[in-house]
KEDREN-822256 format. One record per residue (C-alpha): chain; z, y, x. Coordinates in Angstrom, 2 decimals. Each point is the difference from the previous one (the first is absolute). Layout:
KEDREN-822256
+-------+---------+---------+---------+
: vexti :      c3 :      c2 :      c1 :
+-------+---------+---------+---------+
:     A :       Z :       Y :       X :
...
+-------+---------+---------+---------+
END
This chain:
KEDREN-822256
+-------+---------+---------+---------+
: vexti :      c3 :      c2 :      c1 :
+-------+---------+---------+---------+
:     A :   52.66 :   13.11 :  -38.57 :
:     A :   -0.67 :   -3.73 :    0.09 :
:     A :   -3.79 :   -0.55 :   -0.03 :
:     A :    0.20 :   -3.54 :   -1.42 :
:     A :    2.68 :    0.44 :   -2.72 :
:     A :    0.25 :    3.68 :   -1.03 :
:     A :    0.69 :   -1.07 :   -3.59 :
:     A :    3.41 :   -1.33 :    1.17 :
:     A :    1.20 :    3.48 :    1.02 :
:     A :    1.97 :    2.09 :   -2.52 :
:     A :    0.98 :    3.57 :    0.89 :
:     A :    2.20 :    2.10 :   -2.33 :
:     A :   -0.45 :    3.61 :   -1.02 :
:     A :    0.91 :    2.80 :    2.44 :
:     A :    0.05 :   -2.36 :    2.99 :
:     A :   -1.16 :    1.11 :    3.42 :
:     A :   -1.45 :   -2.44 :    2.54 :
:     A :   -0.09 :    1.43 :    3.55 :
:     A :   -3.07 :    0.22 :    2.17 :
:     A :   -1.22 :   -3.19 :    1.68 :
:     A :    2.33 :   -2.27 :   -1.97 :
:     A :   -1.10 :   -3.55 :   -0.82 :
:     A :    0.77 :   -1.91 :   -3.19 :
:     A :   -0.79 :   -3.72 :    0.22 :
:     A :    0.00 :   -2.58 :   -2.80 :
:     A :   -1.07 :   -2.87 :    2.24 :
:     A :    0.87 :   -1.54 :    3.37 :
:     A :   -2.11 :   -2.42 :    1.97 :
:     A :    2.41 :   -2.28 :    1.89 :
:     A :   -0.94 :   -2.90 :    2.25 :
:     A :    0.60 :   -2.74 :   -2.57 :
:     A :    0.38 :    1.92 :   -3.24 :
:     A :   -1.37 :    2.84 :   -2.08 :
:     A :    2.48 :    2.24 :   -1.83 :
:     A :   -0.72 :    2.45 :   -2.81 :
:     A :    2.38 :    2.06 :   -2.06 :
:     A :    0.09 :    3.20 :   -2.04 :
:     A :    1.34 :    3.26 :    1.41 :
:     A :    1.85 :    2.21 :   -2.50 :
:     A :    0.85 :    3.55 :    1.04 :
:     A :    2.08 :    1.87 :   -2.57 :
:     A :   -0.06 :    3.60 :   -1.24 :
:     A :    1.09 :    2.94 :    2.16 :
:     A :   -0.21 :   -2.02 :    3.22 :
:     A :   -0.74 :    1.46 :    3.42 :
:     A :   -1.52 :   -2.33 :    2.62 :
:     A :   -0.24 :    1.57 :    3.46 :
:     A :   -3.09 :   -0.03 :    2.18 :
:     A :   -1.07 :   -3.11 :    1.95 :
:     A :    2.08 :   -2.33 :   -2.17 :
:     A :   -1.08 :   -3.62 :   -0.65 :
:     A :    0.96 :   -1.64 :   -3.30 :
:     A :   -0.37 :   -3.79 :   -0.15 :
:     A :   -0.79 :   -2.24 :   -3.02 :
:     A :    2.56 :   -0.62 :   -2.74 :
:     A :    2.02 :    3.17 :    0.60 :
:     A :    1.51 :    2.24 :   -2.71 :
:     A :    1.08 :    3.56 :    0.81 :
:     A :    2.37 :    1.39 :   -2.62 :
:     A :   -0.44 :    3.32 :   -1.84 :
:     A :    1.14 :    3.00 :    2.05 :
:     A :    0.12 :   -1.83 :    3.32 :
:     A :   -0.96 :    1.48 :    3.38 :
:     A :   -1.49 :   -2.08 :    2.85 :
:     A :   -0.01 :    1.74 :    3.38 :
:     A :   -3.13 :    0.26 :    2.14 :
:     A :   -1.07 :   -2.89 :    2.27 :
:     A :    1.89 :   -2.60 :   -2.06 :
:     A :   -0.85 :   -3.65 :   -0.70 :
:     A :    0.92 :   -0.82 :   -3.60 :
:     A :    0.33 :   -3.79 :   -0.27 :
:     A :    2.59 :   -0.19 :   -2.80 :
:     A :    0.99 :    1.98 :   -3.09 :
:     A :    1.16 :    3.60 :    0.46 :
:     A :    2.46 :    2.00 :   -2.06 :
:     A :    1.09 :    3.40 :    1.32 :
:     A :   -0.54 :    1.57 :    3.42 :
:     A :   -1.33 :   -2.57 :    2.47 :
:     A :   -1.95 :   -0.26 :    3.23 :
:     A :   -0.57 :   -1.81 :    3.26 :
:     A :   -1.61 :   -3.21 :    1.16 :
:     A :    0.76 :   -1.86 :   -2.12 :
:     A :    1.04 :    2.60 :   -2.60 :
:     A :    3.70 :    0.00 :   -0.91 :
:     A :    2.32 :    2.40 :   -1.82 :
:     A :    0.74 :    3.21 :    1.92 :
:     A :    2.74 :    2.60 :   -0.41 :
:     A :   -1.04 :    3.61 :   -0.66 :
:     A :    1.59 :    2.37 :    2.47 :
+-------+---------+---------+---------+
END
């Protein structure tokens, strides 16, 4: 969880965050400083070692695969670097 802005993180009921995942509400860039809330809905599964960047919303019931980089909003089954919609096989 973000050490500087934990109050900007919202996690819904029955949501699982995998081991060693990182949720950030801030970014230190060379010439700018970015903050933004992270909203993770209900019944979401975030796989291990996933990084979630500031300003992201993950919709209710979504699944994010392990080792993903979430840099935009997610709805459904997603994963990868950067995370994008995936088909279930």
